N, C-alpha and C positions, 0 to 999 in steps of 0.2 A: 491541491500542496503547495505547486509553485507559490499558486497569493500566500495559504497559511503561511509559507520558510520565508514570506517575504523574498523571491527570488525569481531572479525574471527568464523569462523561457529559454533563453542562451545562454543563461549561467545552468541553469537547471541541466541542458542538453550540456553542458563541457568537463561538468562535474558528474566523479562514479554518484548516482545518485541509485542506493538498491531497496529497496521493500523488505525487509523478514517478517517470520509470520513464527507463531509456536507447530510445531507440531513437526513435516514434514512437509503436510500441502499445502503454497504457498496460493491462498484463494482470491491474492488485488496483483495488481501489476499496475505501471506506470503509464501514461501518456505521456512520454514525453513531450511532442511536439504541442499539445493542450498542457500540460501540470496534471492531465485528471490522476483520479485518483481509478481505476475501476476493476472490475470482477473477473481473476484469467481466466475461471471453469463457473461451471455450474455450482451454487451454494442451497445445499439440501440441507433444512433447517430441523426437518424431524430423525435425521442422520447424522449433521453435530450434535444438536440439544434435543433432546427425545425425551430424559425426564427433570430436565430447568425451564426453570417457567420465564426467568431472564438469557436469551440465546446472546454472546457475546464475542464476536473474535475479534484475538487485536494482535496489531501488524508496527514497524518501528519500520519508521526513517530514516532507512542511516544516508547523509551524505560528506560523501569526501573530499578533500580539497580546503580551501580556502571558503568562508561564504561571508 
């Protein structure tokens, strides 16, 4: 995420960075020391997308402050 947003790791830690997922469950989190997007918990494709061939989980990255 840090690389994709062209942020250095210090800027990533200094700004309020949040990940927002659809629904109540947050499937992803941000590893602030490395700037990587990681899974926050186990993701069960069969449970989430049982009847759908293409399973997509969307999340938004919100960076507060100056970029």
